[in-house]
C-alpha angles and dihedrals in degrees: 000000000000106000093337134090111217121200124193137165092228129046094220096072089048091051090049092048092051092046091051092047095048093047093047092245094144130129096239090059095059113104092213091054093047091052097045098042092044090061093059096076108202095351106123098168109084144126121226111207145167102247095214089072094050104037094111091045090053090050094047094051101033122133119242091263092050092047088055089050091051091052094051104031106010092121089071088063087077088070095053106113101179140008143185120217117197140167117259138176126221122173088350090301117123116223140149123261129192137205118200133200115212130203138177090269137013101257124153122227115262117247145155108269099187142335126208125194117227129200089251136007117290113268102202140004112293118256130220117207121190115224122218088268092052092253112147118237114196121209133184132170125211129214091264086063093249113148118214130196110205131193119237090263091055101258117142108245094182142333132210132189113232127199093246145335118330110247121213127324133355112227130205112235135177094214099182094035091235100114098268124138115246132162130215131195141140143234125198090278109027149033114226131200114185134177130239088273094049096255120138117262122223112323095338140165094058126184117251121239089241136002111285120239095194143005125287130269112217118193123197130246119293129184092355091308123134128245117288129209127208123193127180116218139208090248089070092253131114119222125205124204138182111243087259090062097256116138115264121232113248091022101063081123122335110211135190098052095109127222107340117187101164128067118269116253132221123220126185134170121166108311096349124088133166139184104217127208122189114193129201092257093062097258116139117203122198113203136172125234091272092057096252115146112243097180142319136221123209109208094182097228137059116276122253116219117334137310116283123206121219142164123246117180090341095307127108116246136176119239119196136162128213134208093257089070097257126130116207131201113202122192129205092268095056095255114134143175129204137209138178113227101168101048114234094336115131107236123227102175139023136177138155131229145123095280101152094055097240094115092249126111116255132191117239121201136181129195129173089278112025148033114215137187122206141177116221088273109032146023104248104179142009137177135177112276116239091229140013095237099050119157113203124220138163113260097200139073117285093242095044111121090219123048128211119215122225137172133207116212106203097190095049092035092228138132116216124193129196137200126224090283091051090250119144115269117235111259094036148146097054121198108241138157096209142031114275137248120215116209147152089249096168095038093239099111091259118136112236122186115213121190144146114273132215095249099067087273144115118223141192118220126191110229120224 
């Protein structure tokens, strides 16, 4: 690596070192490090740290002068983004000194955390599934249809060849109701239930009644009932199953919903609950658990992206955009209103989130030419889109009060990220072969982006 020979007892650290070196993710390239270390003259013993991880240590071992500073101005420590700790001598007494670099907010530098090579390129965006104990399980499938479960540090725990592409979400399931971790998902042909080690559970996989057109929806227990699974099929029917794979009454099959090529959704608020089906003609069906139609809404144009859930005046509503450029808000009675935010542009992506940083939800759109942000009433901002096939996603943790907007350009194989003014974020675009998943991979409230790379790999990237 450069002029150095590096020896390790595992190839993964070497791969990470090479990836960091090739991408410029090295300490000497950081402006904060250059500034802080340059002020130390001939001092070559020092430790460069992110202060947020050492704040309590600094407080516990502070000198009297520093303790006084903490009492008066300690709140400003939250804005320290980097620090150098180094040994120093004063009056022949050895002690530690620190130099800190402050910014407008406490944001860590972005960097590659790890990279893992697969047997073939990644097929879809990785998925993170929370176990019953909150532990994150990371999954990715390659183009040979092999499914991998990775640890949070990128090591392959197990892999399993499936009969085809994974459709939709992977769900956590306690199949035997004894507190064990199992996972369930489907391909076009089969439903799988696997254990924590990747082994098949019971008589799974089982063959579906008809070829699936989308991934399953699994809804949790209710009134002492067991989990239920709903899968739309290419024959324009939706099939319901008990979690054990047995056909579900009222959904065996459910007809009359039209061609459905996206997973069903579940909506619940207080005593109202619906299973929601969106078909390719722009018709949204609201059904109860028994499969009985409660009402339908005809939007008149195919849906872009997936349904988003929002709150309006304390009540849950559905927000969805269609190819004709309209955005529709549907309430729990089936009433809806529509509005065009992007003129006559044909939309190709739509999501919601608090992107402008004002703690209110905004609507984010992309067309072949523009990305736009809107409040429920007006378009507030727009910029040229970096590609015509951009797929929008939220580049922040689900529980974060402020969302970050990002876009995956499939043709260019790049991930772009934007700040609250829709300006490009430093460190982007990232080269990637799939869309990305954002998760709290290390359970420390730090946003980590995980995506397929261009070198037959999957990588984790720490967001700024």
